[in-house]
N, C-alpha and C positions, 0 to 999 in steps of 0.2 A: 471577177471571181463570183462563184455561185455555190451555195450549199445545196447539195442534191438530197442529202438524207442525214438524219441525226439519230444515233442510238444511245441509250443510257445503260451502262453496265453497272450492276449492283453487287456483284460477287466475283469470286475468282474467275478469270477469263483468259482468252487467247493472248492478250497483251501482257497480263501480269497476274500472278497468284496473290501477291501481297497487296498490291494496289487495286482494290476491288471496285472502287468508285471512279468510273471513267466515262467521259463523253467521247463518242466516236463519230466524227463528222466525215462524210464523203464529200470532198471539196473539188469542184471543177475550177481549175485555174484559168480556163478560157484563154484570153489573149496573152496571159502571163505564163502560159505553159512552157514556153521556150525562153523565158526571161529571168535568169538568176538575178539576185539583188544587186550585184555589182554592175549590171547593165542598165539599171534604172536610175537616171540622173536625179540627184538630190535625195534619194530614198533613205540612205543611211543617215544623213544629217537630220532629215525630218523625223525619223524614228527616234533618234537619240534625244532630239529636242522635246518630243512629246512624252517619251517614257525613258528618262535618263536612268531610272532604277534598273533597267535591263542590264546594266553593268554588272549586277550581282549574279547573273545567270552564267554558270560555268560551261554548260553544254559539253560537247565531246572533247574540246581542248583540255577540260578539267581544271580550269583556273578562272579567277575573277576576270570578267570581260571576255570570256571564251566565246559566248554566243555572238556578241557584237563583232568579234573578229571574224566569225563565220559570215556574218552579214556583209562585212567589208570585202571579204574574199569572194563572196558569191554563194548564196544558198537559195533554194527554191521557196516560193512564197508560202507553201503549206507549212514548212518548218518554222517560218517567222510567225504565222498565225498561231501555231502551237504555243510558242513562247509568250506572245502577247496575251493570249487567253489566260495563261497561268499567271502572268504578272498583274493583270487586271483584278483577278481574284485576290492575290496577295495584297494589293493596295487597298482592297475593300475589307481587309481584316481576316481573310481566309488563307491559311498557310497550306499551299499545295506546291508540288514540285516535279511530279512525274508527267512525262509526255513522250509521245512517239509520232513520227510522221513517215509514212511509206507510200510510194507510188504504186498504184494498182496496175493490173495488166492493160488497162486502157490508158494510153499516154495522156498526160495532163490532168489526170484525176488521181487525187491523193486521199488516203485515209489519215486524218489528223486526230490523234488521241490525246485527250487532256484530262488530268485528274481534277476532281471536284470535291468540295467538302459538303456543299448543299446542292442538290440536283438542279433546281431551277436556276441558281446562280451560275452553275457550270455551263448550262445551255445558253444562258444570256451572254456569258463571257465569250463563248466561241463566236456567237453572232456579232458581238461588238468588236472582237478582234478582226474579223473579216472587214467590217465597215472601216475600222481605223486604218488597216493596211491599205485598203483600196483608196481611201482618202489621201493618204500620203503619196501613193503612186500617182494619183491624178492631180493633186494640188501642192504636194510637198509638205503638207502639215495636216493636223486634225484639230479642229476648233477646240479651244480650252473649255468652253461651256458644254460642248458635247461630251468631252472626257469627264468633266465633273458630273454631268447627268448620268453617265454610265456608272461611275463609281457610287453615286448616291443610290441609284437603282439596285446595284449589287449589294450595298450595305443593307438596304431595306429587305431584299430577298434573304440575306443572311439572318437578319433579325426575325423575319417571319418563319424561317425554317429551324431556328435554333431550338434545341430540346429543352432548354432551361437548365439552371445550375444543378438542381437536384437530380434530374434524370440523367444529365450529362455525367455526373459523378457516379451514378449507379451503373450505367452501361460501361463507363470507363473502367470501373473496378471489376466488372464482369469480364471484360476483355483481358485485364491483367491476370485474372484467375483462369483464363481459358474457357470461360463459360459463354456459349453462343447466345446471341440476343437478336431480336428482330422487333420492329414496330408493327403492331397489329393495325391494319388499315381502318380508318374511319371510326376508331373508338378510343383514341388517346391512351392506349395501353401499350406497354412494352412487355414482351415475353423474354424471360431469361431461361435458357435451357430448351431442350426439345422433348416432344412427346409426353409421356406420363410423368417425367421428372421436372417438367417446366414449373416455373413460378411466374407470376405476373405482378407488375408494378404500375402504379399511376402516380408519378412523383414519389412521395414517401408513403403512399398507401400500398399495401402488398397483399398477396394471396393469403397471408397469415393474419391480416387485420380483421379484428372482430367487428362485424357490422353493428352490433349493439353498442360496443365501446365507441365506435366512430359516431354513431347517432347521439350517444350521451354527451360526448365531447362537444358536439355542435350545439347542444343546448346548454348555454352557460349557466343558467339559473339552476337547472337540475344537477349539473356538475358541481356547482358550489354547495348545493344542498346535501348531496351525498358525501362530499368531502367534509363538510361541517359535522355531519352525523358520525363520521369516522374519526373526529378529533383533529383534523388537519386545519391549520390556520388559514382562514379565508376572510376577505373583507366583509364587514357588516354591510348589508344592503337589502334591497327589496325590488321585486319586479312590479312594474306598473303598466297598465294598458290604456289608461285615460289621463288626459292632461290634468283634470281636476283632482287626481290622486297625488300629483307631484309635490305640492307644497307640504302636505301632511307627512309624506314619506321623508322629505328632507328634515322636517322637525324631529321625526322619530329617530333619525340617524344622528341627531345631536347638532344639526346645522352644518355649515360650510367648514372646510372645503369638501367638495364631493366630486364623483366621477359619474358621468352618464354615458351609457353605451347601449347599442342594439343587442337584443337577446341572441340573435344568430348571425352576427356580422363576422367579418374576417379581415385580415390584413390591415387592421386599425381603422377600417371605414366606419364613420359615424360616431367615433369615440371622442369625447371631450373630457379633459382632465383638469384638476385643480380649479374647479368652478367655485368662485367666491361670492357670487351675488345672484339674486333672483333673475335679473335680466339675462345674465349668462346662462342660467339654468333653463330659461325658456328657449333660448336659441339652441342650446345643446339638445333639449328634448326634441325639437323639430328636426334637427339633423339626424338624430338616432331613429326617429320615427320613419324617415325616408327609407331606412334600410330594413327595419323589422317592425312587426306589429307590436311586439313587446319591448319595453325599455327597462334596463337595469339601472338602478340608482344605488351607488355605493359610497362609502366613506373613502376619501382620498388619502392615500399613503404617500408620503413625500420622499420615499427612497428612490434608488436607481432601479431601472428595468433590466431584468436578467432572463435569459432563456436557457433552460436546462433541457438538454436532449437526452432522452432515455430510449435505448434500443434493447429489445428483448429483456426489459426490466432491469437494465443496467445503465447507469449514467455514463455517457461517452464523451460529452462536451458541454461546456458552459460558456455563454457569451453575454457580456453586458451590452445592451443596445442603447445607443445614444441617439436622441432625435436629430433630425436634419438641422444643421446649424452652420453658421459661418463665423469666422474669427476676423476681427477688424485689423486694418493695417494703417489707419489714420488718414487715408486719402480716398479710398473707394467707397461708394455707396453699398448698401446691402444688396441691392439689385445687381450691381456690378460684381460683387463678391460671389453671388449665386451663379452668375454667368461664368465666372472663372472656375468655380467648383465643378460645374457641369462639363468643363473641358477635360476633366480627368478621364483618361481612356478607360478606366475601370467602370465608369458610369454608362449605363445604357437604358433602354426602355424596358419596362416590366421586370421580369426576373431573369433575363437572359445574361446579364453581366454580373460581375461581382457586386457592384453597387448600382443603385437606380438614380436616374436623373431627378433633380429636385424641381418640382413644379410649383409655380407661384399661383395661388388662388385665394379665394375668400378666407379659407382657414389660415393661410399664411398671414393675411392682413390682421385677422383677429389675434393670432398669436403674437405678432409684433406689437400690436396695440397694447396688449397686456404688459409688455416690457417697456412701453413708452417709445417704441420705434416705428418708423415707416420704411418703405423700400428705398426712400431717398436719404435715409439716415447714414451719416458717415461714422462708423464705429471707431473708437479709440484703439490703438494697438493692443492686441490680445483680448479685447472685449468680445464677448460671445453673444450672438443673437440667435435664439432658437426659432426655427421656422415651422415646426410642427409640435403638437402637444404629445403625440405618441412617438414611440421609438422604432416603429416598424421599418425594416429595410425597404419595403415596397413604397414608402413615402419619402425615401431619400436618406434614411438613417444610416448610421455606421455601427460597427461592432468591434468589441474588444474581447479577446479571449480571456476567460477567467477559470478555465478548467482546473488548473492546478491550485486555485485559491479557495474553492468552495469548501465550506465547513462539513466535516464527515456526517454529522447528524442530518444536514440538509440533503446530502446524497441519499442517505437511507430513506428520508421522507419522500424524495422525488421518486425513488424506485417503488416505494409502497403505493404512492398515488397512481403510478402507471398500472399497477395491479388492480387497484380499486376501480379505476375506470376501464381497465382491461384493454389496453392498447399495446400492440407490439412495438410501435414507434410513437413516442409522445413528445410534444414540445411543451414543457411546463413553464409558465411565466410567473416569475417571482419578483415582487417589489421588496427591496430591503436596503437599508442604509449602508450595510456592510456584509458582503457575501462571505467574508471569512469568519463571521460570527454566527451563532445559532439564531434562527429567525425570531425567537422570543426575546432575544436581547437587542435586536437591531430593527425592531418595529417592522418585521417582515411578514408578508402574507403571500399565499398562492392566489393569483388573480385569474388565471385561466389555465386550462389544459387543452392542447390543440392536437387534433388528429392531422396526419399528413403535414407535419411541420416542414418548413423550408430548411434546406441544409446550407445555403451559401454563406450565412454568417459564421459558420464553423469551418467551412472549407477554405474560405479566404477572408478572414477578419481584417478590419482596417488596421488593427494593432494586435500584436501577440502571435502566438503559435497557431498555424493552420492545422486543423484536425481532419484526418481522413475518416470522416464519419460514415462514408459509404461502405468501408470495410466491415464494420460490425453488422451492418444490415445484410450484406451478402453472406457473412458468416452465419447469421440467423437463418436465412433462407436456405443455404446449402452448408450444413454443418460438415466438418472434416470427414472424409471417407464416405460421403454420400454421393451418389451419381448425379450428374447435372444434365445428362442427355442420354437418350436411347441410342443403341448402336445404329449407325448410318452406313449403309452399303450403297455405293453408286456404281452403275453399270453403263458402259458405253462401248462403241465399236461400230463398224459399218454394217455387219450382219450378226444376227443372233441375240441382240439386246433384249428383246421382249421375252423370248423363251428362257434365257438365262435369268432374267429378273424374276419371272414367275417361278422358276425352279428354285432359286434361292429363297424366295418367300415361302414356297411349299416346304422346303427343308426346315426353314426357321420355325415353321408352325409346329414342328415336333417339340419345340421348346417354349415358344411364346404363343399366348392366346390371341393377341391382336397385332398382327404384322400388317403395316401399311405399305402399299407399293403402288408405283405409278408405271404405266405402260402406254404403248400406242393405242391400246384398246380402252383405257380408262384408269380411274383412280379407285383403288380397292383398300378396304380395311377388313382383314379377315376374308370372309365369304361375301362381303357386301360391296356391291358396286356403288361408289359414291358419286362419280361423275363419268359419263361416257364420252369417248372421243380420244384424240391423240393428246395425251397428257404427259408428255416427256419434257416439258419445260420447267423453269424455276417456279412459276406460280403454282403448279400442281405439286411440286416438291414441298413448297411452303405449307400447303394445305395438310400434308402428312405430318410435317414437323411441328405444326401448330396444334395438332389433334391431341388432347390430353389422355386419350385412351390407347394411343399407339405405344407398343413396347419395343418395336424394331421397325426401322424404315429401310425399304429397298427401292431405290430410285433409278429408273431408267433415264439416262441423261443423253439426249440427242444433240447432234451438231447444231441444229437451229437455235435451240434455247441457249446454248453456251455462247453462240455468236451474238444473239440478240440482247441478252441480259446478263450473261455470266451465270455462275452456279447460285443456287438458293442457300447454300451452306458454305461456311468458311473452310471447314475441314470435314472429312469423313473418316470412318474407322476402317473401311475397306473400299478400295477403288478398283474396279474390274475393267480392263481394256481388252476386248476380245480380238479385234483385228482392225486393220485399216486398209481400205481398198478404194478404187475409183468409183465414187458416187457423190452426187450433189456438187461435182466440180463445176466451176464457173458461177456458182451462187455465193453471194456474200463476200466476194473478192477472195474466195478460196479456190485457187486455180490448179494446184498441184497436189499430188498425194502426200508429199512431205508437209505441205501447209495443213492438209486435213489431219495428218498425224499430230501436228502441233495443237490443233483444236481438241482432238481426243485425249491428248496427253494432259490436258487440264485436270482431268479426273485423277490421274496418277499423282500429279503434283499436289493435289488438294488433300491427300492422305496425311493425317497428322503423324507426329514422330513415333507414336506407339502403335500406329496402324499398319495395314498391309496393302500394298499395291499388287494386284493379281494380274500378271502380264503374260501374254502369249509368246512363248519362247520360239515358236515356229514362224513368227512374223517379225522380220528384222526391225521394222519401224517401231513396233510395239516393244520389243525387247530393249531397244535403245532408250526407251523412256526411263529405264531404271536409273540412268545417270542423273535425272532431275528429281528423283523421289527423295523426300526427307524422311519418310518412314521406312518400314521394312518391305522387302520384295519377296514375292513367291511366284514361281513360274508354273505354267501348265503347258504340256506338249503332247502331241499325238505320237511322238517318237521317244520311246523310253531310253534311247541312246543319245538323245540330243546333247551335244557337248556342253552347251550353256547350262543345261539342267544338271548334268553330272557334276560339273565344277561347283555349281551353286549348292547342291546337296552335300558334297564333300566338305564345303566350307561351313556346314551347319545350317544351311537354309532348308526351306520347305518347298515341295513341288508336287504337282499331280501329273501323272503320265498315263498313257494308254499302253498297257503291257500285256501281251499274250491274251488278248480278249478281255482284259480286266481294266476297270478304273482303279488306279492305284495312287495313294498318297505316300510320298517319301518324306520322312522326317528324321533328320539326324541319322541314326543307325538303324531305323526301323522302317519296315514296309507295311503300310496299311492297305490290304486288298479290300476295296470297298464293295465291288460287285462286278460280275461278268456282264458285259454289255447285252448279251442275249436276254438277260433278266431285267433290263432297263427299257421299258416300253418306249421311251422317248427316242431311242436310237433305232427303232424299227428293226429289232433283232440284230443290231450291229451293222445294218446296211446303210446307215446315214452317218458318215464320218463327221460331218460338221456338228451333228447333234451330240456325238460323243465328246467333241471338243467343248460344247456348251456344258455338258454334264461335268466334265473335268473342272471347268472354271467355277461352276456353282458349288461343286463338292469342296473345292479348295477354299472358296470364299467363306463358306460356313464352318469349315474345319478350323481355320485360323480364328474364328469367332468363338471357339470353344464347344461347338456342337459335336456330339460324340459320333464315332464311326457307325455304330449300329443305328443311330437315328438318321444319319445321312443315307445309309443303305435302305432303310425302310421307306424313306421318302422317294428315293430313286425308283424303287419298285412300284410305287403307287402313283407315279406321275406319268401321264400319257400325252402324246402329241395329238390331243383330241380337240374337237371344236369347243369343248367345255373348258379345258385347262389351258390350251395354247391355240386359240382361234387364229387360223391363217398361218400356222407354223407347222408344216409337214403333217397336215391332217389327212389321214388315209382312210378312205371309205370303201367298204366291200359292197359292191352293187350286184353281186351274184356272178354273172358271167364276165365281169370286168371290175377294175378298181379305179377310183378317182382320188387324186391327191390335190389338195389346195395349199399353196404356199405364197406368202406375200413378197417373194423375191422380186426386186425391181432394179437390180443393178448387176453387172457382170459377175461379181463375186457370189451374189446370191444365186444366180442362174447356175454357176459352176457347182455350188454346193448341192443344189437339187439334182443337177446332172449326174453327180456321183452316185446318187441313189437310182436314177432312171437307167443308167447304163447297166445296172445289175438286174434289171427287170427282164424276165425270160420271154415275155410276149411282146406284141406291137406297142408302140408308144405314140401318144398324140399330145401335142402341146398347144394350149390356148395362151398365146403370148402377147405382150404389149409392154409399153414403157411410159413413164411420166413425161408429159410434154415439155417440162422445164429442163430436161437433160440436154446435153449437147448433141449435135447431129452424130458425131462419131460414137457417142455412147449408145444411141439407138441402133446404129449399124452394128455395133459390137454385140448387142443382144441378139440380133438376127443371126449373126455368125455363130454364136454359142449355141443357140437353140437348134441350129441345123446339125450340130455335132452329136446330139443325143436323142433327137426325136425323129421318128419315121415320117410323121405327117404333122404339119403346123397350121393352126388357124390363127391368123394375125388379126388382133382386135385393137381398139383404142379405148382409152379412159373416157368417161363422160366429160370430165374436166380436161380440156386440151391444154390448159395452162399457157395460153397465148398462141398455140399452134393451130393453123386451120385444119379442118377435118381431112383426114387422109394423109397428112404430112408425116406424122410419126410412123404410121403403118407403112408408108412408102419407104422410109429409111430402114425399117426392120426387114422388109422384103429385099431391099438392096443388100443388106447384110447376109440374108439367106443365100442369095445368088452368088455372093463372094466367098462363101464357105468352101474350104478345100475338102476334097474326098467326102462329099456329102451327097446322099441320094434322096434327101428329105424333100417331100412334096409340100406344097402350101396353097392355101386359099386365103382370101381377105374377107373378113366379116367385121366391119367396124363396131357394130353394137355389141357390147360385152355380153349382155344377156343372151342374145341370139347366138353368139359364138359358143358360149358354154352349152346351151341347149343342143346346138348342132353336134358338138363333140360327144355329149352324153348319149344322144339319140343314135349315133352311128358308130359307137365304139365296138370294135371287133371282140371276139371271144378272147379271154385271158389278157386283154390289153390293159394299159395304164393310161388314163387321161390325167394330164397335169395341167392345172389351171393357175395362172399367175394373175389374180384379180386386182382391180382397183378397189372394189368394195368386197371385203372378205365375207361379211354377213350375207350379202346377196348371193354369192357363189355357194356358200354352205346351204342356204335355204333352197336353192335350185337342186342341190344334191339330195338334201333331206326329203324333198318332195317325192323322190324316187324310192323311198323306204329302204335305206341301206341296211345290210345285215349287221347286227351287233355281235361282235366277236366275243368269245368267252373271256371273262375278266381274269386279270392276273391273280395269283395266289394272294390270300389275305395278308396284307402288309403287317398287320398287328402281330401276326405270329412269327415275324422275322426279326423281332427286336433283340433276340438273344445273340450275343457276340459269338461268332464261330472262331475258336482259338486259332484255327488254321489260317485265318485271314490276317493275322498279325504275326510277322516273323522278322527275325533279324536281317538287316541288309548285308549282303555279301561284301567282301572287301572290294573297295573301288567303287562302291555305290551302285553295283549292278542290281 
């Protein structure tokens, strides 16, 4: 077996809308292509011996052991690789369960789809699954040490990729609330929400965190000083910078016991408590000095360590923190007890698990020495040995929830302290002998105030009630009834995507100042081109959604991006599907129009429950997508009597239709006449039917978003099929004695759409035609056949980039199609160079003719035309004067929805 290609999907995709994190492997079974599992001697027994836990895989039989029964009966190796890759991840602590395996149109080559929790682990698991299965085929087993290595590597990848308990809780709560989130690359930040409504978090630091408060909290001495000046109970202490100040400072504090800690340390690093001698003080000073230039010396308070979590100046949780320790059993040494404790599945490295592994080091030896123990000491039953002086979870400590026990006055004090330091999220450390009593009665003090406090001690305490402390943080960032994301409109289809995207953005700008949109021409925010090029994939969409100035996002979503990575967003407010036709077939294992419809349908299925899928009622494959839409559906049609539309409107739905020369929106019992197409420049006076369809879709998409009819009308009147507003989309130029039209059509449906306009031209017509080299032979032949039906003369050219085809091959196929066209008298010549072909057409164009150019490079074609100084036609009437609603354009619908 051999992996030919691996793709990582990170959003809603062709395989699943809900399961957005998928690895897609193109797997060549090679010599196993005709060998189902029941024909492979010893394979079933070997697989069960290596991975007995596969018994838990239900598979299609729907019962425990279902998958293994399929292996016994005979299934293909791609299917087995799928299940093994899933199981390896599960055994490494990553719960996944979704998979799919499908044979491609090439015999023996399969697409194997496997869910992942962490991307690197998912890719590793698929490679390991192929190795494992191949080994069992060849040897009957898979070495135990190799399996253990695979699982160890997967666990390490899981640890490296884990978000951490705090971040995991915040994004989990965001998902619960329906708030979209994304990780911002290379900056350790997470974004909650989209566009102008976004908030950012870095663990428990948020967009609302006051940088001055954070800086103050990081300076422990200044924090203590300001709290002391405000009457808060803090330890007596002093800051020292030189060793020769230490002894006098201890004397001023009244002697031992003391605490020595670094000025700007964190996570308990460099802190030594309960110091009772000068020798201990010297060692503690050196330890703190390694962390910070300044060292704090304080009186030691003998109470228990508590963390009070304050969010938005309200106490939300309290935990008692217990230093790392072991409890004796009468026969194991302390070292053995630590090893046993570290076997707890809740313990991991760093902050990724509920608890942290206990590490033995010099600090452990010192702490044990104080108690009269060593690592070889055997403790009596129930005898406790503390391994750390501090109670931080990061050094192996545990937590006990005390939220319901804290004394009310201490709650008030903690909330006041959070305001004094000015932190939106504060972790206030309190030492007290009894948290149920006032601090003044229990020898209690505030020892620290922490910015960005860890949440895991509250989320999953070792004892007591778990507190969902992520909820109040999200409540603070997004108070009730406040938006969490800007409107997101996604547009897809075989043809018309860019024009419709631009038109929707143009209409939306009647309402929003900053509309961000992506197209095949580039990424735009308002009038500004942010990035030039084909930007219809998820990375470009993420740029718009991450921009804090964007008020509405309109995202052209092409086939390629959906197949390569999935969508950049989990849900959209409006999903527009214009049409599905034969284009890009044979690429990405999409070989039929029905499969292509499934790709395009991802946009419709991604519409959230309160949103709208805008579907073309004239395209049966698009109309059928309504069955999978979880939101609402609105149709558009060039036929005002379309039965689907009539029934839909009668049932209370919304639709847009072309009726008696008008763009019309039907809503319940009302008819909104938007505009006559002759006054919509995009439609070229109503002579470009597919542009009318684009206008219908755009009008409907913005109408369901609440944009008013008069605003839609004004935008339609001011939007032209020009090189400025829609480059390469029906750009018509007046060159005096003839006209030239530039359109980026490159598939049969696109050619047919332009042909509808060409057939209405009264003079001679010349076509400069070609096709992308990565299309199938029959597609290129079809382009030639179509061109011959509506052009009088054809100049056949080729793209600069042959996409793997030798020069002249694509042109030859188009010529072959021209020759096969029925009832055609079109003449043709071949000029492979696109620039020369365009120049030839423009130079020899007859009087009153129309030269139609289907270019590879739109800008180059337009520049060649602009060099001939085209005549600028008179502008349309001032759109601003057309904002007044004409009462005659809104009328009751006749009975029966006519």
